C-alpha positions in Angstrom: 0.2 -8.0 7.0 -2.0 -5.2 8.1 -3.5 -5.8 11.6 -6.1 -4.2 13.6 -6.3 -5.5 17.3 -9.7 -5.8 19.1 -10.3 -7.2 22.6 -11.2 -10.8 21.2 -9.8 -10.8 17.8 -7.5 -9.5 15.2 -8.6 -8.0 11.8 -6.0 -9.1 9.4 -5.5 -7.8 5.7 -2.9 -9.4 3.5 -0.5 -6.7 1.9 -1.3 -7.8 -1.7 -5.0 -7.4 -1.2 -4.4 -3.8 0.2 -2.2 -3.3 -3.0 -5.1 -4.3 -5.3 -7.4 -1.8 -3.6 -4.6 0.8 -4.2 -4.9 0.0 -7.9 -8.6 0.0 -8.0 -8.6 3.6 -6.5 -5.9 5.1 -8.7 -7.4 3.5 -11.8 -10.1 6.1 -11.4 -7.7 9.1 -11.2 -9.0 11.9 -13.4 -7.5 11.7 -16.9 -7.2 15.5 -16.9 -4.8 15.3 -13.9 -2.6 12.6 -15.1 0.8 13.7 -16.6 2.6 11.6 -19.0 -0.4 9.6 -20.2 1.9 7.2 -22.3 3.1 5.6 -18.9 -0.4 5.4 -17.5 -0.8 1.6 -18.0 2.7 1.0 -16.3 1.9 3.4 -13.4 -1.5 1.6 -12.8 0.3 -1.8 -12.8 2.9 -0.5 -10.3 0.3 0.6 -7.9 -1.7 -2.5 -8.1 1.4 -4.8 -7.9 3.5 -3.0 -5.4 3.1 -5.4 -2.6 3.0 -8.5 -4.8 6.0 -9.9 -3.1 3.8 -10.6 0.0 1.2 -12.4 -1.8 2.1 -16.0 -0.6 4.1 -15.0 2.3 1.1 -13.5 4.1 -0.8 -16.7 3.7 1.0 -18.0 6.7 1.4 -14.9 9.1 4.1 -14.9 11.8 3.7 -14.2 15.4 5.7 -11.4 17.2 6.7 -12.6 20.7 7.7 -9.2 21.8 4.3 -7.5 21.1 2.3 -10.6 21.7 0.3 -10.2 18.4 0.9 -11.0 14.6 3.8 -9.1 12.9 2.6 -6.2 10.8 4.3 -4.5 7.8 5.6 -1.8 10.1 7.5 -4.2 12.7 8.4 -7.1 10.3 12.1 -7.9 10.6 14.2 -6.1 8.1 16.2 -9.0 6.7 13.1 -11.2 5.5 11.4 -7.9 4.6 14.1 -7.0 2.0 13.7 -10.5 0.6 10.2 -10.1 0.1 10.5 -6.7 -1.5 13.2 -8.0 -3.9 11.1 -10.8 -5.0 8.1 -8.6 -5.6 10.3 -6.1 -7.7 11.7 -9.1 -9.6 8.2 -10.2 -10.6 7.2 -6.8 -11.6 10.1 -6.3 -13.8 9.3 -9.4 -15.8 6.3 -7.7 -17.0 6.9 -3.9 -17.0 10.2 -2.2 -16.6 8.9 1.2 -15.9 6.6 -0.2 -13.1 9.5 -2.0 -11.6 11.6 1.3 -11.5 8.7 2.9 -9.6 8.4 0.1 -7.1 12.2 -0.1 -6.6 12.2 3.7 -5.8 9.2 3.1 -3.4 10.8 0.4 -1.3 14.3 2.0 -1.3 12.8 4.9 0.4 11.0 2.9 2.9 14.1 0.9 3.8 16.4 4.0 3.9 14.7 4.7 7.3 16.4 1.6 8.7 20.0 1.3 9.9 21.4 -2.2 9.2 23.5 -4.1 6.9 20.5 -5.7 5.4 18.9 -2.3 4.5 22.3 -1.0 3.3 22.6 -4.1 0.9 19.1 -3.7 -0.3 19.5 0.0 -1.0 22.6 -0.6 -3.0 21.2 -3.5 -4.9 18.1 -1.6 -6.0 20.3 1.4 -6.9 22.0 -0.8 -9.3 18.7 -2.2 -10.6 17.4 1.3 -11.3 20.5 2.2 -13.2 20.2 -0.9 -15.3 16.5 -0.2 -15.8 16.9 3.3 -16.9 19.7 2.3 -19.4 17.3 -0.1 -20.8 14.6 2.6 -21.2 17.1 4.8 -23.0 15.9 7.9 -21.2 14.0 9.0 -18.2 11.8 12.1 -17.7 12.6 13.0 -14.1 9.8 15.3 -13.7 7.1 12.7 -15.0 8.8 9.9 -13.1 8.5 11.9 -9.9 4.9 12.6 -10.5 4.2 9.0 -11.2 5.9 8.0 -8.0 3.9 10.4 -6.1 0.8 8.8 -7.6 2.1 5.3 -6.3 2.7 6.8 -2.8 -0.9 8.4 -2.8 -2.5 5.0 -3.9 -0.7 3.2 -1.1 -1.5 5.7 1.5 -5.2 6.0 0.6 -5.6 2.3 0.6 -3.8 2.0 4.0 -6.0 4.8 5.3 -9.0 2.3 4.5 -7.3 -0.8 6.0 -5.7 0.7 9.2 -8.7 2.8 10.4 -11.7 1.4 12.1 -14.6 1.8 9.8 -16.5 5.0 10.7 -13.7 6.4 12.9 -13.8 10.0 14.0 -11.3 12.6 12.8 -9.9 12.6 16.5 -9.2 8.8 16.4 -7.9 8.4 13.1 -4.7 6.4 12.7 -1.7 8.7 13.4 -0.2 8.1 9.9 -3.0 10.4 8.6 -3.5 13.1 11.2 -2.2 15.6 8.6 -4.0 14.2 5.6 -2.4 12.6 2.7 0.1 14.5 0.3 -1.1 14.8 -3.2 1.3 15.2 -6.2 2.9 18.7 -6.1 2.9 18.9 -9.9 -0.9 19.6 -10.3 -2.2 23.2 -10.6 -5.9 22.1 -11.0 -6.3 20.9 -7.4 -7.2 23.5 -4.8 -5.1 21.8 -2.1 -1.8 20.0 -1.9 -3.3 17.6 0.9 -5.9 15.1 0.4 -8.3 15.1 3.4 -10.3 11.8 3.8 -13.0 11.6 6.4 -15.4 8.7 7.3 -19.0 9.7 6.8 -20.1 6.3 8.2 -18.9 2.7 8.4 -19.1 2.3 4.7 -18.6 5.7 3.2 -15.4 7.9 3.0 -15.6 11.5 1.9 -12.6 12.9 -0.1 -11.5 16.7 -0.4 -10.4 17.5 -3.0 -11.8 14.8 -5.1 -9.2 13.8 -7.8 -11.1 10.8 -9.2 -13.5 10.7 -12.2 -16.5 9.5 -10.1 -17.3 7.8 -6.8 -15.3 4.6 -6.3 -16.5 1.4 -4.6 -13.9 -1.0 -3.2 -14.2 -4.4 -1.3 -11.5 -5.0 1.3 -10.7 -8.8 1.6 -9.9 -9.5 5.2 -10.0 -12.1 8.0 -11.3 -11.6 11.6 -9.2 -14.1 13.6 -10.1 -15.1 17.1 -7.5 -14.8 19.9 -9.0 -17.7 21.6 -8.5 -19.9 18.5 -5.0 -18.6 18.1 -4.1 -19.6 21.7 -5.5 -23.0 21.2 -4.2 -23.8 17.6 -1.5 -21.2 16.9 -1.5 -18.3 14.5 -0.8 -20.1 11.2 -3.5 -22.9 11.6 -6.0 -20.3 13.0 -5.5 -17.9 10.0 -5.6 -20.6 7.3 -9.0 -22.0 8.7 -10.6 -18.5 9.1 -12.7 -17.5 6.1 -12.3 -14.2 4.2 -14.7 -11.5 4.8 -15.2 -8.6 2.5 -16.0 -5.0 3.7 -17.5 -2.8 1.0 -16.5 0.9 1.1 -17.5 3.8 -1.2 -15.3 6.8 -1.8 -17.1 9.9 -2.6 -16.7 13.6 -3.1 -17.3 16.1 -0.3 
């Protein structure tokens, strides 16, 4: 779950809904900037589906007693997190081996930052999975795979930029994840920079420099605004289930 806290409520965005936004953004990536076009369908599928493991789990969010707010993707306990990741990759593998390979790599790098037996087991199991998937593919172009993985990271990060920041936020108050911009794939000569620099023009418009998409992109973030008063009265799960979804429309345009 992605959570932004306000005085009287939490803005809550389910991880799978964030991933769908990632996919919508990266589906517009310039064709001239895409290496290994034969894999494009798989790459787009990986980006769109990378958080599929959270799809049903986030329907009943959990409360963090230590922070006195809902658990987020960053502080969620490592043991159930690895179960969610594994489930998601399993489902992706059923439809697209190359996409599963990308997502396995993605989450293994996340979990590598953790130090626990659960993290170590997940990393080892995913390493074995990737070896099996690569063997089934017959061969793997490492350069192209790294480029496609960078696109997955970029789509994830850009969608998180939209979801973690308050609409219209100033550069000074942008979420600390993005203070130095967002890394672009290094294997592209046509772009003038190696870092994507997003900036909010207003509450519904984000300007990108450089602009790696074919044209301006409009996305709608599906979220819930959950009252703290209602949570105190009825608990988080009941409150979340009975709060309607809202949609925030955002347009991403060139500088």
